[in-house]
C-alpha positions in Angstrom: 23.0 11.0 -6.6 24.2 13.2 -3.7 22.1 12.7 -0.3 21.0 16.4 0.0 19.7 17.1 -2.6 15.5 15.2 -3.9 15.2 13.1 -6.9 14.0 14.3 -10.2 10.7 13.4 -10.9 11.4 11.0 -13.8 9.6 8.1 -15.2 12.3 6.3 -14.0 12.8 7.5 -10.7 9.1 7.1 -10.2 8.9 3.0 -11.3 12.1 2.8 -8.8 10.4 4.2 -6.0 7.6 2.5 -6.5 9.7 -1.2 -6.7 8.9 -1.9 -10.4 5.5 -2.6 -9.6 1.6 -1.4 -10.0 0.5 -0.1 -6.5 -3.0 -1.7 -7.1 -2.4 -5.0 -8.1 1.3 -5.2 -7.7 1.8 -6.7 -11.6 5.2 -5.8 -13.2 4.3 -6.0 -16.7 3.0 -3.2 -18.9 3.9 -0.1 -16.5 2.4 3.3 -16.3 1.7 5.9 -14.2 -1.7 7.1 -12.4 -2.6 10.2 -11.0 -4.1 9.2 -7.7 -6.2 12.3 -7.8 -7.1 12.8 -12.0 -5.8 16.1 -13.4 -9.9 16.3 -14.2 -10.0 16.7 -10.9 -7.4 19.0 -9.6 -5.1 16.5 -9.1 -1.0 17.2 -10.2 1.8 15.8 -11.7 3.6 15.5 -8.8 5.6 12.8 -6.6 2.3 13.0 -3.7 -0.2 12.4 -6.6 1.4 10.1 -9.1 2.0 6.1 -8.8 2.6 3.3 -11.1 0.3 1.4 -12.0 0.0 -1.3 -14.8 -2.2 -0.5 -18.0 -5.2 -2.8 -16.7 -5.8 -1.1 -13.6 -4.8 2.4 -15.0 -7.8 1.8 -17.5 -10.2 0.5 -14.9 -9.3 3.4 -12.4 -9.9 6.0 -15.1 -11.3 9.7 -14.2 -12.3 8.4 -10.7 -10.7 9.1 -7.3 -9.6 6.2 -5.4 -12.9 6.2 -3.3 -15.0 6.4 -6.3 -13.1 3.9 -8.6 -12.7 1.5 -4.8 -9.0 0.9 -5.6 -6.5 2.5 -3.3 -2.8 2.3 -3.8 -0.8 0.0 -1.8 1.2 2.7 -0.3 0.9 6.5 0.0 2.7 8.1 -2.9 5.4 10.7 -1.5 8.7 11.8 -2.5 11.6 9.5 -2.1 15.0 10.8 -0.8 18.0 9.9 -2.7 19.1 7.1 -0.4 15.7 5.3 -1.0 16.1 5.4 -4.7 19.5 4.0 -4.3 18.2 1.0 -1.7 15.6 0.0 -4.2 18.3 0.3 -7.1 20.6 -2.3 -5.5 16.9 -5.0 -5.6 18.0 -5.0 -8.9 20.9 -6.6 -10.9 23.6 -4.1 -12.6 22.5 -2.9 -15.8 19.0 -3.7 -15.5 16.7 -2.4 -17.7 13.1 -2.6 -17.3 10.6 -3.9 -20.5 8.8 -0.4 -20.2 12.0 2.0 -21.4 12.5 -0.5 -24.7 10.2 2.0 -26.5 11.9 4.8 -25.7 15.5 3.1 -27.0 16.9 3.4 -30.0 18.5 0.4 -30.9 21.2 0.8 -34.1 20.5 -3.1 -35.8 22.3 -3.8 -38.4 20.3 -6.2 -41.0 21.5 -9.1 -42.7 21.5 -9.6 -46.6 
């Protein structure tokens, strides 16, 4: 990654920004992403409005605002720098693959006869 170009908005980069942890309860399992201000209330899909959330917290918050749900992200969502993502990435072992990616990968498995 070059340091002068903003990082791409991807699921992996979002999870990396948030250290693969729910921003509401800090769980690391069943991660999804949550619109802090729901799309139904005009929220956009941007770095500044999306946080990593576990499935339970995402379902609990639903289409409500943080104030309505009494659920506030631990960190204010913002666009990270490439440097920040690199620093967060160094916390994980080489070739780390979070379980949330397994559904998106195709594994060519030979079946034993």
